[in-house]
C-alpha positions in Angstrom: 170.7 10.6 186.3 171.5 13.3 188.9 172.2 15.8 186.1 168.8 15.5 184.5 166.8 18.7 184.2 163.2 19.3 183.1 162.5 19.7 179.4 162.2 23.4 178.5 158.5 24.0 177.7 159.3 26.1 174.6 160.7 23.0 172.8 157.1 21.9 172.7 155.5 25.2 171.7 158.0 27.1 169.6 157.9 26.4 165.9 161.2 25.5 164.2 162.0 28.0 161.4 164.0 26.5 158.5 165.7 29.3 156.6 166.6 26.9 153.7 164.3 23.9 153.6 166.0 22.6 150.4 169.4 22.5 152.2 167.8 20.8 155.2 166.2 18.1 152.9 169.7 17.4 151.5 171.2 16.6 154.9 171.8 12.9 155.7 169.1 11.6 158.1 170.1 9.3 160.9 167.6 7.5 163.0 168.2 5.5 166.2 165.1 3.6 167.1 164.0 2.1 170.4 162.7 -1.3 169.3 160.2 -1.3 172.2 158.9 2.2 171.3 158.8 1.3 167.6 156.7 -1.8 168.3 153.8 0.3 169.7 153.8 3.0 167.0 150.7 2.9 164.8 151.4 0.9 161.7 150.5 3.8 159.4 153.3 5.9 160.8 155.9 3.2 161.6 157.5 3.3 158.1 158.5 7.0 158.8 160.8 5.7 161.6 162.6 3.3 159.2 163.4 5.7 156.4 166.8 7.3 156.7 170.3 7.3 155.4 171.4 5.4 158.5 168.8 3.5 160.6 169.8 1.7 163.8 167.8 0.0 166.5 168.5 -0.7 170.1 166.5 -3.1 172.2 165.7 -0.5 174.8 162.8 1.6 176.2 161.8 5.0 174.8 164.4 6.9 176.8 167.3 4.9 175.4 169.8 7.7 175.9 169.2 7.4 179.6 169.1 3.6 179.9 171.7 2.8 177.3 174.0 5.8 177.1 177.1 3.9 176.0 175.3 2.2 173.1 173.8 5.4 172.0 177.1 7.2 172.2 178.8 4.5 170.1 176.1 4.9 167.4 176.4 8.7 167.4 180.2 8.4 167.0 179.7 6.3 163.9 178.0 9.3 162.3 181.0 11.7 162.4 
């Protein structure tokens, strides 16, 4: 945790520009859900977090990459 740095503010304010939206739509979509965060999402948006080519869940808080780094890394390695 000593290596954590603040989130750059522009990641919140700068729009993402997709040069080829059709190509982006064809990319496989992987979702790693925090079961605790998913449980408190509004029901009308929850399905969006369950639709992907690969969907995995970890019983972890929202910052699961900090609290469960090994489990997250193992899932990410399954993608490649």
